[in-house]
C-alpha positions as CSV (number, residue, x, y, z in Angstrom):
1,E,212.3,101.6,-97.3
2,F,215.1,103.1,-95.2
3,N,215.9,105.7,-92.4
4,V,219.0,106.7,-90.2
5,G,218.6,104.4,-86.7
6,P,220.3,104.4,-83.0
7,F,224.1,104.8,-82.7
8,L,225.2,102.1,-80.4
9,L,229.1,102.9,-79.2
10,L,230.8,99.3,-78.9
11,P,234.0,100.8,-76.8
12,Q,230.8,101.7,-74.3
13,M,229.9,98.0,-74.4
14,L,233.1,96.9,-73.1
15,E,234.0,99.8,-70.7
16,L,230.6,98.4,-68.9
17,A,231.9,95.1,-69.3
18,L,234.9,96.2,-67.7
19,A,233.2,97.9,-64.9
20,D,230.5,95.6,-63.9
21,G,227.7,98.3,-66.2
22,W,229.1,101.7,-64.9
23,S,229.5,104.6,-66.8
24,R,232.7,106.7,-66.6
25,Y,231.1,109.7,-68.6
26,H,227.5,109.9,-67.1
27,G,229.1,108.3,-62.8
28,K,226.4,105.7,-62.7
29,F,225.4,102.0,-63.6
30,M,223.8,102.4,-66.7
31,G,224.8,98.9,-68.0
32,V,224.3,95.4,-66.9
33,R,225.5,94.2,-63.8
34,T,227.6,91.5,-65.3
35,G,230.4,90.8,-62.4
36,D,233.3,92.6,-61.2
37,P,235.9,92.2,-63.8
38,R,238.7,91.6,-61.4
39,T,236.9,88.1,-60.2
40,F,237.1,86.9,-64.2
41,K,239.2,83.6,-64.5
42,T,239.1,83.8,-68.2
43,F,238.9,85.2,-71.6
44,E,235.6,84.3,-72.1
45,E,234.1,85.7,-69.1
46,L,235.2,89.0,-70.3
47,A,233.4,88.3,-73.9
48,E,230.1,86.9,-71.9
49,A,230.1,89.9,-70.0
50,Y,230.7,92.0,-73.2
51,L,227.9,90.2,-75.2
52,K,225.4,91.1,-72.4
53,Q,226.0,94.7,-72.4
54,L,225.9,94.4,-76.9
55,A,222.8,92.9,-76.2
56,Y,221.1,94.8,-73.3
57,F,221.5,97.9,-75.4
58,A,220.6,96.5,-78.5
59,H,217.1,95.6,-77.1
60,H,217.1,99.3,-76.3
61,C,218.3,100.6,-79.5
62,E,215.1,99.0,-81.1
63,I,212.5,100.2,-78.4
64,A,213.9,103.4,-79.1
65,N,213.5,103.1,-82.7
66,K,210.0,102.2,-82.3
67,N,209.1,104.8,-80.5
68,S,210.7,107.1,-83.0
69,E,209.3,105.6,-85.9
70,I,205.1,105.7,-84.3
71,T,206.0,109.5,-84.0
72,L,206.8,109.8,-87.3
73,A,203.9,108.0,-89.2
74,E,201.2,109.2,-86.8
75,R,201.9,112.7,-86.7
76,Y,205.2,114.0,-89.7
77,P,204.2,111.2,-92.7
78,T,206.0,112.1,-95.5
79,I,203.0,112.1,-98.3
80,Y,204.9,113.3,-101.5
81,T,208.2,111.3,-101.1
82,S,206.1,108.1,-100.0
83,A,204.1,108.4,-104.0
84,L,207.9,108.1,-105.0
85,I,208.4,104.4,-103.8
86,E,206.9,101.2,-105.3
87,D,204.0,100.5,-103.8
88,C,203.2,103.0,-101.3
89,I,200.4,104.8,-103.8
90,E,199.3,100.9,-104.1
91,N,198.6,100.2,-100.9
92,G,197.4,103.7,-99.8
93,I,199.9,103.6,-97.0
94,P,202.9,106.1,-96.5
95,R,206.4,105.0,-96.2
96,E,206.4,105.6,-92.3
97,A,203.3,103.0,-92.0
98,G,204.7,99.8,-94.1
99,G,203.6,101.0,-97.3
100,A,206.6,100.6,-99.5
101,R,207.8,97.0,-101.2
102,F,210.6,96.5,-98.9
103,N,210.4,98.1,-95.1
104,F,214.5,96.9,-94.1
105,G,216.4,99.3,-91.8
106,P,216.7,101.7,-89.7
107,C,220.3,101.3,-89.2
108,V,222.1,100.5,-85.4
109,A,225.6,102.8,-86.2
110,T,228.5,102.3,-84.3
111,A,232.2,103.0,-83.9
112,G,234.8,102.2,-82.5
113,A,235.1,98.0,-83.6
114,T,238.5,98.1,-83.6
115,D,239.3,100.2,-80.6
116,V,237.4,97.2,-78.8
117,G,239.5,94.9,-81.2
118,D,243.0,96.4,-80.0
119,S,241.3,96.2,-76.8
120,L,240.2,92.9,-76.1
121,A,243.2,91.3,-77.7
122,A,245.7,93.1,-75.3
123,I,243.7,91.3,-71.9
124,K,244.1,88.4,-74.2
125,K,247.9,88.3,-74.3
126,L,248.8,90.4,-71.3
127,V,245.9,89.6,-68.6
128,F,245.1,86.3,-69.4
129,D,247.6,84.3,-71.8
130,E,250.7,85.8,-70.3
131,K,249.5,86.9,-66.8
132,K,252.1,89.6,-67.4
133,I,249.0,92.3,-66.0
134,A,246.4,91.4,-63.2
135,M,242.8,92.6,-64.1
136,A,242.5,94.3,-60.7
137,E,245.6,96.3,-61.8
138,L,244.0,97.0,-65.2
139,I,241.2,98.4,-64.0
140,D,243.0,100.7,-61.4
141,A,244.5,102.3,-64.3
142,L,241.6,102.7,-66.8
143,E,239.8,104.3,-63.4
144,K,242.6,106.8,-63.3
145,N,242.9,107.2,-67.3
146,F,246.9,105.4,-66.9
147,E,248.3,108.5,-64.7
148,G,250.7,106.7,-62.4
149,Y,250.5,104.2,-64.9
150,E,252.7,104.7,-67.4
151,P,254.6,101.5,-67.8
152,L,251.0,99.3,-68.1
153,R,250.1,101.8,-70.8
154,E,253.1,100.9,-72.8
155,E,252.6,97.1,-72.7
156,L,249.5,97.4,-74.0
157,L,250.5,99.8,-76.6
158,K,252.8,97.3,-77.9
159,A,249.9,94.7,-77.5
160,P,248.9,93.6,-81.4
161,K,246.9,96.4,-83.1
162,F,244.4,95.8,-85.7
163,G,245.7,97.0,-89.4
164,N,249.1,95.1,-89.5
165,D,248.2,91.4,-90.6
166,N,248.2,90.0,-87.6
167,D,245.4,87.2,-86.9
168,D,245.6,87.6,-83.0
169,V,243.8,90.7,-83.2
170,D,242.2,90.3,-87.0
171,D,239.5,87.6,-85.6
172,I,238.8,89.3,-82.6
173,V,237.6,92.5,-84.4
174,S,236.3,89.6,-87.1
175,W,234.2,88.2,-84.1
176,I,233.2,91.8,-82.9
177,M,231.9,92.7,-86.1
178,K,230.2,89.6,-86.2
179,T,228.7,90.0,-83.2
180,Y,227.6,93.3,-83.6
181,C,225.8,92.3,-86.9
182,D,224.2,89.0,-85.4
183,E,222.7,90.8,-83.0
184,V,221.5,94.0,-84.5
185,V,219.5,91.8,-87.0
186,K,217.8,89.8,-84.0
187,H,215.4,93.2,-83.7
188,Q,212.5,94.5,-85.9
189,N,211.4,98.2,-86.7
190,T,207.3,98.7,-86.9
191,R,207.0,98.0,-90.4
192,G,207.9,94.3,-90.4
193,G,211.3,94.7,-91.3
194,Y,214.9,94.2,-89.7
195,L,217.3,96.5,-88.6
196,V,220.3,97.1,-90.6
197,P,224.5,97.2,-89.0
198,Y,226.4,100.3,-90.5
199,Q,229.8,101.8,-89.2
200,N,230.3,105.1,-90.9
201,P,230.6,107.3,-88.1
202,L,230.9,110.4,-90.3
203,V,232.5,113.0,-87.6
204,W,230.8,111.6,-84.6
205,Y,233.8,109.9,-83.9
206,V,235.3,112.2,-82.8
207,S,232.4,113.7,-80.2
208,T,231.3,110.6,-79.2
209,G,235.2,109.7,-78.2
210,K,234.1,112.4,-75.6
211,L,231.7,109.9,-74.3
212,V,234.4,107.0,-73.4
213,G,236.7,106.2,-70.7
214,A,240.3,104.5,-71.6
215,L,240.6,101.6,-72.9
216,P,242.7,98.5,-72.6
217,S,244.3,99.5,-75.7
218,G,245.5,102.3,-74.6
219,R,244.2,104.7,-75.5
220,K,242.9,107.5,-73.1
221,A,239.9,108.5,-72.0
222,W,237.7,110.9,-73.6
223,E,240.0,110.7,-77.0
224,P,238.5,110.3,-81.0
225,L,237.8,106.7,-81.2
226,S,238.6,104.7,-84.7
227,D,236.5,106.1,-87.7
228,G,234.9,103.0,-89.1
229,I,237.1,100.1,-89.7
230,S,240.3,101.8,-90.0
231,P,243.1,100.6,-87.5
232,T,243.6,103.0,-84.8
233,R,245.5,106.2,-85.6
234,G,248.7,105.3,-85.9
235,V,249.1,101.7,-85.2
236,D,249.2,100.9,-88.6
237,V,252.2,100.5,-89.6
238,S,253.0,97.3,-91.5
239,G,251.8,99.0,-94.9
240,P,248.8,100.3,-96.8
241,T,248.4,96.2,-98.2
242,A,248.6,95.0,-94.6
243,V,245.7,97.3,-93.7
244,F,243.8,95.6,-96.4
245,N,244.5,92.1,-96.0
246,S,243.4,93.0,-91.8
247,V,240.5,94.3,-93.2
248,G,239.3,91.6,-95.5
249,K,239.2,89.2,-92.7
250,I,235.9,90.0,-91.6
251,D,233.2,89.4,-93.6
252,N,232.1,92.9,-95.5
253,A,228.6,91.5,-96.6
254,S,227.0,90.8,-93.1
255,I,227.3,94.9,-92.6
256,F,225.3,95.6,-95.1
257,F,224.7,98.7,-95.0
258,G,228.3,99.4,-94.9
259,Q,231.2,100.2,-92.8
260,T,233.8,103.1,-93.7
261,L,237.8,102.4,-94.3
262,N,240.4,105.3,-94.3
263,L,243.8,105.5,-95.2
264,R,246.2,108.3,-95.9
265,L,249.1,107.6,-98.9
266,N,251.7,109.5,-99.6
267,P,251.5,112.3,-101.9
268,D,254.8,111.8,-103.7
269,V,253.1,108.0,-104.9
270,F,252.1,110.2,-108.0
271,V,255.2,111.8,-108.7
272,S,256.1,108.6,-111.7
273,D,253.8,106.2,-112.9
274,H,255.1,103.7,-111.8
275,G,253.6,104.8,-108.2
276,V,250.7,105.2,-109.9
277,R,250.7,101.9,-111.4
278,M,251.4,100.4,-107.5
279,L,247.9,102.8,-106.6
280,A,245.6,101.0,-109.2
281,A,246.9,97.6,-108.2
282,M,246.6,98.1,-104.4
283,I,242.7,99.4,-105.7
284,R,242.6,95.9,-107.5
285,T,243.3,93.9,-104.4
286,F,240.5,95.7,-101.9
287,V,238.4,94.7,-104.6
288,D,239.5,91.0,-104.7
289,L,239.8,90.9,-100.9
290,K,235.8,92.0,-101.3
291,I,236.3,95.1,-99.1
292,H,233.2,96.8,-98.7
293,H,235.1,100.9,-99.1
294,C,238.0,102.7,-99.4
295,Q,238.3,106.2,-98.9
296,F,242.1,108.2,-99.9
297,N,243.7,111.1,-98.4
298,L,246.4,112.3,-100.4
299,V,247.5,115.1,-99.1
300,S,250.7,115.5,-96.5
301,S,251.0,116.1,-92.5
302,E,252.9,119.4,-93.3
303,T,250.4,120.7,-95.9
304,L,247.5,120.2,-93.2
305,R,249.9,121.5,-90.7
306,A,250.6,124.6,-92.5
307,A,247.0,125.4,-93.0
308,Q,246.0,125.2,-89.3
309,Q,248.4,127.8,-89.3
310,K,247.0,129.8,-91.9
311,P,243.6,129.1,-93.3
312,E,243.4,131.3,-95.3
313,D,245.6,130.4,-97.9
314,Y,244.2,127.0,-97.5
315,Q,240.3,127.6,-97.9
316,D,240.3,125.0,-101.0
317,L,241.8,121.9,-99.6
318,T,239.5,119.2,-99.2
319,V,240.1,116.4,-97.1
320,R,238.0,112.8,-96.4
321,V,237.2,112.3,-92.6
322,A,234.7,109.3,-92.1
323,G,232.3,108.2,-95.6
324,Y,232.5,111.7,-96.7
325,V,234.5,115.3,-98.2
326,A,235.1,118.1,-95.9
327,Y,236.9,121.5,-96.2
328,F,239.4,121.1,-93.7
329,T,239.8,124.5,-92.7
330,R,236.6,124.3,-91.4
331,L,236.3,121.4,-89.6
332,G,237.3,121.4,-85.8
333,R,240.3,121.0,-84.1
334,D,239.9,118.4,-82.6
335,V,239.4,116.3,-86.0
336,Q,242.2,118.2,-87.7
337,N,244.3,116.4,-85.5
338,S,242.7,113.0,-85.6
339,I,242.9,113.1,-89.9
340,I,247.1,114.4,-89.0
341,A,247.2,111.0,-86.5
342,R,246.6,109.1,-89.0
343,N,249.5,106.9,-90.4
344,E,250.7,108.4,-93.8
345,H,251.2,105.7,-96.0
346,G,254.5,105.0,-98.8
347,L,253.4,102.6,-101.3
């Protein structure tokens, strides 16, 4: 039996590791005191600090989830639904108390893994490998949301970005997802099962971005996070097959409750039979790479902007957000803009 569980933001884990446990949004220490990053001599020290923050908050996700499950079992057992689940009747126990045959879950959901990957790749390249940027200068820039640090931000933006079939950053994102999945499945629920990893942020990649300050990827404070395992908006400049190659390097099976991948395609793809055949071949490649999920938006930026200007003329326009379909004109402006900002690929 599965139910929805806590939300753990990976970009927050990095932000805390880069601030000795200090949360810019909350204005106080929230995480583990992992040390002043200005003193870190190697990239591995930063990676270790990140993992300590991840383990700390995954542990508290387990505690919060168990409190919720105990309350549900004691006060709100779902008798009718439990009767439809295998073994609950035979055991005489509702699903909330562990009567089901299978008791995995709930998920520990996340968003922004590629934001973390882009950030760590930039730090590794510019701070530790090439020594173009001092860690102290980077931390100062993050604290000031890059105000007065525009040249430094430009360097960060030019660093390798996930979604372009570049091993320097793709391998880091693979490590991020592996460590996240390995950490989540260490933790148990109250029913004898284990928590499961999940990266399908729906619309939350916009709202949760408002909790995360500036990142070393060049992303400014409070902006949307990456939606699922999708590249950060606008950085996937090498075509859709490069995106698939990047995502295919991840052990997608280990994220066994799934994750979303969004791609925008130019609607001109469907002008000819050749374009349709190319899309079919690309989907075949997606399957061969054993990627969990992909959803396509086939609406031009011009149409989306026109719908923002005259929503009454586009009431039936639907788009895929991050794991679901919604009427575009009913979405909040921030979500609309985040969809428009995604790269529009040709084939």
